[in-house]
N, C-alpha and C positions, 0 to 999 in steps of 0.2 A: 251487547258487549260494550263495556266502558272503554273510554279512550286510553286509560292507564293500562287496562288488560290488553288492548290491541297493541300498544307500544311494546309491552313485555313480550308478546307473541312474535312481533316483528324482529326483536333483538335475538330471540331464540332461533328463528328461521334464518336470519343472516349469519348467525354464528355457525349453524349447521351447514350452511352453503359455502363457508370459507374453507379453502384447502387446509388440511391439517399441517402440511409443511410450512405454510405461510404463518400459521399461528406460532410455530416453534422456531421459526427462523430468526437468527440474530444477525444484524447488519452492523458493519463497522464503518463509521462515517469518515470519508476521505476529503480533506480540505487541501486544495492545491494553491500555493502562493506563486504568483507569476507576475513579471513586470509588464508583460504585454499579452492581452487576451488572445491575440492571434498566434502565439507561440506554438509551433508544430508539436512540441512535446506534450501539450495538453491532449492531443489526439493519441499520442503514444501511451499516456497514462490510461486513457479510456480503453485502449486495446489491451493493456496489461490487466485491467480490472475485469474485462470480459474473459480473458484467458483464465484468470484465477476463479471466477465464478463458475465457469464451465468445468474447470478441473474439480472444484469443491463439490459441484453437483454430481459429477461422474463418480466421485468417491462416496456419495451418499451422505455428505456432511451438510449441516444446516447453516453454518456460518457463511455470510456473503460480504463482499465489499460493496459499499454504496456508490451510486453515481457521483462523479466529481462535483464538488462545490468550489467554485473559483473565488479566490481573494486576490483581486488585481491591484498590485502596488499598494498593499494595505499600510496603515499607520505602523511605523517602526520597521519598514521593509529593510532599510539599511542595517539596522541593528540585528535583524534576523540573518541577513547575509554575513555579517561579521561573526555571529555565533556559529554559523555553518562552517565558515573558514577555520575557526578555532577548533571545532570538533574534528573536521576533516584532517587537519594537520597534526592533531595530538590525540585523536580519539582512542588509539590503542594504548596510550600511556597515561590516561587519567581515569579515575574511578567513575562508575556510572551511578545513577540514582541521586539520593539527597546529598551524598558526599562529593559528587562530581560537579562539573560546571553547570550552572543553572541558566536556563533559557531566558531571554528577555521577556518582560511582562506582555509585550504585544503578541508574542507567539502563544503564550498561555491563554490570552483572551480570545484567541480564535476557536478554542474548544476542539471538538471532534475527537475521534479515536486516533487518527493518523493525520499529521500535518506534513505535507510534502512541499518542499521548496524547489522550484525549477530555477536553479541558480544561474546567475549571469557569469559565474566564475568557472574556470576549468578545474574544479576541485575533485577530490576522490569521493565518489558517492558513498553514502552510508545510511543506515537505519539505526538511530540512537534512541534507546529506551529512556523514557522519562517517568516520573512519578506523578500520578494524577491524570489530568486531562490537558493536552493530548497524551496518549500512552506512548506514542512514538513520534520522533521528528526525523523525517527522511529528507535527504538532500540529493539532488540529481545534477550532474555537471552540465555545463553549457554544450551546445552542439559543436562538433568538430567537423566543419563543412568539407575539409579536405580528406577526411578519413573515409575509405570505401565502406559503403553500406552502413554509415553511422546511424541512419534511422532504425535499421534492424537491430544494431547493437544496443542503441538506447532503449528500445522496447524491452529487450531482455534484461538490461541493467535495471530498469524500473520494476519489471516483474520480479527480479532477484531481490531487490530491496523490500518490496511488498511481501515476498516470501519470508523474510526475517520477521516482519510484523505478525505473521501467522504462526511463528514459532520454529521456523526452519533454521538450520545452521549450515555452515559451509561443508561442502564435500571437497576432499583433497584431489587436486588434479583433474584432468579430463575436461570435457566441455559440456557438463550438465548445467542446468539453470542455476543451481546453487553452488557452483564451483568456486573455490577460493583457496589459493590463487587459481586463476583460470589459465590453462596452458594454451587455449585457443577459443575463439568465439566464431566458429564457422557456421554462422546462422544462415548465410546466403544459400547453402546447399540443402537446407531443410525445407520440405514442401510448405509447411505452415509458418516458417520463420521463427519458431520458438525452440529454444533449447529444451531438452527433456528433463523430467523429474526422475530421480532414482527410486528404487523400491524403498530405500531407507527414508526418502523424503515423504513418500505416500504413507508409510507406516507412522512417521512422526505426526503428520497431519491428522491421521485417524486417532492417534493417542491424545492429541491436544483438543480435538474438536468433535469427537464422537458424542452423540446425545446420550445422556445418562438418565 
Protein backbone atom coordinates (compact mmCIF):
# COMPACT_ATOMS: atom_id res chain seq x y z
CA UNK A 1 0.00 0.00 0.00
CA UNK A 2 1.39 3.40 -0.96
CA UNK A 3 1.87 6.18 1.59
CA UNK A 4 -0.69 8.32 -0.25
CA UNK A 5 -3.25 5.51 -0.12
CA UNK A 6 -2.54 4.94 3.58
CA UNK A 7 -2.98 8.68 4.28
CA UNK A 8 -6.37 8.74 2.51
CA UNK A 9 -7.46 5.63 4.44
CA UNK A 10 -6.52 7.24 7.78
CA UNK A 11 -8.53 10.37 6.90
CA UNK A 12 -11.58 8.21 6.14
CA UNK A 13 -11.17 6.25 9.39
CA UNK A 14 -10.78 9.43 11.46
CA UNK A 15 -13.80 10.96 9.78
CA UNK A 16 -15.92 7.90 10.57
CA UNK A 17 -14.79 7.91 14.18
CA UNK A 18 -15.72 11.59 14.73
CA UNK A 19 -19.09 12.15 16.42
CA UNK A 20 -21.74 13.31 13.97
CA UNK A 21 -22.81 16.08 16.36
CA UNK A 22 -19.28 17.47 16.45
CA UNK A 23 -19.19 17.69 12.66
CA UNK A 24 -22.44 19.68 12.52
CA UNK A 25 -21.91 21.81 15.62
CA UNK A 26 -21.52 25.54 15.19
CA UNK A 27 -19.70 27.53 17.87
CA UNK A 28 -19.99 31.23 18.62
CA UNK A 29 -16.75 32.79 19.74
CA UNK A 30 -17.02 34.83 22.93
CA UNK A 31 -14.33 37.46 23.54
CA UNK A 32 -14.39 39.14 26.95
CA UNK A 33 -12.79 42.55 27.54
CA UNK A 34 -11.70 43.03 31.13
CA UNK A 35 -9.49 45.51 32.95
CA UNK A 36 -8.19 42.92 35.41
CA UNK A 37 -7.71 39.23 34.67
CA UNK A 38 -8.76 38.42 38.25
CA UNK A 39 -12.20 40.02 37.87
CA UNK A 40 -14.74 37.62 39.46
CA UNK A 41 -17.19 38.31 36.64
CA UNK A 42 -14.98 36.25 34.30
CA UNK A 43 -16.08 33.23 36.32
CA UNK A 44 -19.70 34.35 36.06
CA UNK A 45 -19.37 34.51 32.27
CA UNK A 46 -18.02 30.97 32.21
CA UNK A 47 -20.92 29.84 34.41
CA UNK A 48 -23.40 31.50 32.03
CA UNK A 49 -21.77 29.84 29.01
CA UNK A 50 -22.02 26.44 30.73
CA UNK A 51 -25.69 27.15 31.48
CA UNK A 52 -26.44 27.98 27.87
CA UNK A 53 -24.49 25.08 26.39
CA UNK A 54 -26.28 22.67 28.74
CA UNK A 55 -29.65 24.24 27.83
CA UNK A 56 -28.93 24.11 24.09
CA UNK A 57 -27.83 20.47 24.36
CA UNK A 58 -30.99 19.57 26.29
CA UNK A 59 -33.05 21.14 23.49
CA UNK A 60 -31.17 19.06 20.92
CA UNK A 61 -29.69 22.13 19.21
CA UNK A 62 -26.22 22.14 17.66
CA UNK A 63 -25.18 25.73 18.36
CA UNK A 64 -22.77 26.28 21.27
CA UNK A 65 -21.02 29.20 22.93
CA UNK A 66 -17.24 28.84 22.96
CA UNK A 67 -14.92 29.05 25.94
CA UNK A 68 -14.05 32.60 26.97
CA UNK A 69 -11.15 34.31 25.21
CA UNK A 70 -9.87 37.15 27.40
CA UNK A 71 -8.71 40.54 26.12
CA UNK A 72 -7.13 42.13 29.20
CA UNK A 73 -7.02 45.95 28.99
CA UNK A 74 -6.71 45.86 25.17
CA UNK A 75 -5.72 48.78 22.99
CA UNK A 76 -8.56 51.28 22.89
CA UNK A 77 -10.08 50.02 26.16
CA UNK A 78 -11.12 53.53 27.19
CA UNK A 79 -12.77 54.18 23.81
CA UNK A 80 -14.72 50.94 24.14
CA UNK A 81 -15.87 51.95 27.63
CA UNK A 82 -16.98 55.32 26.26
CA UNK A 83 -18.95 53.62 23.47
CA UNK A 84 -20.58 51.30 26.04
CA UNK A 85 -21.67 54.28 28.13
CA UNK A 86 -23.15 55.98 25.05
CA UNK A 87 -25.16 52.91 24.04
CA UNK A 88 -26.28 52.25 27.62
CA UNK A 89 -27.56 55.81 28.05
CA UNK A 90 -29.18 56.17 24.61
CA UNK A 91 -29.55 52.62 23.30
CA UNK A 92 -33.35 52.68 23.19
CA UNK A 93 -33.42 55.99 21.35
CA UNK A 94 -30.93 55.49 18.53
CA UNK A 95 -31.11 53.23 15.45
CA UNK A 96 -29.19 49.99 15.24
CA UNK A 97 -27.00 48.68 12.44
CA UNK A 98 -25.21 50.80 9.86
CA UNK A 99 -27.38 53.85 10.60
CA UNK A 100 -26.73 53.70 14.34
CA UNK A 101 -23.67 54.65 16.42
CA UNK A 102 -20.59 52.86 15.12
CA UNK A 103 -18.21 51.08 17.49
CA UNK A 104 -14.56 52.13 17.75
CA UNK A 105 -12.13 50.38 15.43
CA UNK A 106 -10.40 48.71 18.38
CA UNK A 107 -13.61 46.82 19.19
CA UNK A 108 -14.00 45.71 15.57
CA UNK A 109 -10.43 44.47 15.48
CA UNK A 110 -11.13 41.98 18.26
CA UNK A 111 -13.30 39.92 15.89
CA UNK A 112 -15.31 37.06 17.34
CA UNK A 113 -19.07 36.59 17.24
CA UNK A 114 -19.78 38.28 20.57
CA UNK A 115 -17.54 40.80 22.35
CA UNK A 116 -18.49 41.26 25.99
CA UNK A 117 -17.17 44.19 28.01
CA UNK A 118 -16.99 43.68 31.78
CA UNK A 119 -17.34 47.39 32.38
CA UNK A 120 -15.84 49.38 35.23
CA UNK A 121 -19.00 51.53 35.11
CA UNK A 122 -22.39 51.01 36.84
CA UNK A 123 -24.11 51.14 33.45
CA UNK A 124 -27.33 49.51 32.31
CA UNK A 125 -26.34 46.13 30.76
CA UNK A 126 -27.18 45.53 27.11
CA UNK A 127 -26.61 43.34 24.07
CA UNK A 128 -26.20 45.61 21.04
CA UNK A 129 -26.39 44.09 17.53
CA UNK A 130 -23.64 45.14 15.14
CA UNK A 131 -23.14 44.62 11.43
CA UNK A 132 -20.27 42.29 10.52
CA UNK A 133 -17.83 40.98 13.09
CA UNK A 134 -18.46 40.95 15.98
CA UNK A 135 -22.17 40.38 15.57
CA UNK A 136 -22.97 41.61 19.08
CA UNK A 137 -21.42 43.97 21.60
CA UNK A 138 -22.47 43.12 25.16
CA UNK A 139 -21.73 45.28 28.19
CA UNK A 140 -22.07 44.14 31.80
CA UNK A 141 -22.20 46.58 34.70
CA UNK A 142 -19.67 46.75 37.51
CA UNK A 143 -20.13 44.71 40.68
CA UNK A 144 -22.36 46.25 43.34
CA UNK A 145 -20.66 44.94 46.47
CA UNK A 146 -23.39 46.15 48.84
CA UNK A 147 -26.19 44.53 46.87
CA UNK A 148 -27.35 41.22 48.42
CA UNK A 149 -26.49 38.17 46.27
CA UNK A 150 -25.03 40.38 43.55
CA UNK A 151 -22.91 37.49 42.30
CA UNK A 152 -26.05 35.45 41.55
CA UNK A 153 -27.79 38.47 40.06
CA UNK A 154 -24.84 39.18 37.76
CA UNK A 155 -24.69 35.55 36.59
CA UNK A 156 -28.30 35.86 35.49
CA UNK A 157 -27.72 39.29 33.94
CA UNK A 158 -24.86 37.84 31.87
CA UNK A 159 -26.95 34.82 30.86
CA UNK A 160 -29.81 37.19 29.97
CA UNK A 161 -27.65 39.27 27.64
CA UNK A 162 -26.17 36.15 26.03
CA UNK A 163 -29.76 35.02 25.50
CA UNK A 164 -30.32 38.09 23.34
CA UNK A 165 -27.33 37.11 21.18
CA UNK A 166 -29.02 33.73 20.65
CA UNK A 167 -32.19 35.41 19.37
CA UNK A 168 -34.31 35.69 22.53
CA UNK A 169 -36.37 38.77 23.32
CA UNK A 170 -37.84 40.15 26.54
CA UNK A 171 -40.72 38.56 28.41
CA UNK A 172 -42.98 41.03 30.14
CA UNK A 173 -43.01 40.91 33.94
CA UNK A 174 -42.26 38.00 36.21
CA UNK A 175 -38.84 36.67 37.11
CA UNK A 176 -37.93 34.54 34.09
CA UNK A 177 -34.39 34.76 32.74
CA UNK A 178 -35.43 36.96 29.80
CA UNK A 179 -37.77 39.22 31.82
CA UNK A 180 -37.81 42.84 30.83
CA UNK A 181 -38.57 44.79 32.82
CA UNK A 182 -37.97 42.38 35.67
CA UNK A 183 -40.31 42.67 38.63
CA UNK A 184 -37.94 40.62 40.79
CA UNK A 185 -34.69 38.68 40.64
CA UNK A 186 -35.30 36.14 43.40
CA UNK A 187 -32.43 33.93 42.33
CA UNK A 188 -31.30 33.06 45.85
CA UNK A 189 -34.33 30.83 46.37
CA UNK A 190 -33.67 28.69 43.27
CA UNK A 191 -31.66 25.49 43.84
CA UNK A 192 -29.36 26.04 40.85
CA UNK A 193 -29.28 29.86 41.06
CA UNK A 194 -30.61 30.34 37.50
CA UNK A 195 -33.86 32.01 36.53
CA UNK A 196 -36.01 29.84 34.30
CA UNK A 197 -36.68 29.96 30.59
CA UNK A 198 -40.29 30.09 29.40
CA UNK A 199 -41.89 27.78 26.85
CA UNK A 200 -41.84 30.75 24.48
CA UNK A 201 -38.07 31.10 24.96
CA UNK A 202 -37.50 27.40 24.19
CA UNK A 203 -39.73 27.59 21.14
CA UNK A 204 -37.84 30.62 19.85
CA UNK A 205 -34.48 28.89 20.34
CA UNK A 206 -35.71 25.90 18.35
CA UNK A 207 -37.00 28.23 15.64
CA UNK A 208 -33.63 30.00 15.32
CA UNK A 209 -31.23 27.11 15.77
CA UNK A 210 -32.85 23.85 14.69
CA UNK A 211 -30.72 21.98 12.15
CA UNK A 212 -32.10 22.06 8.64
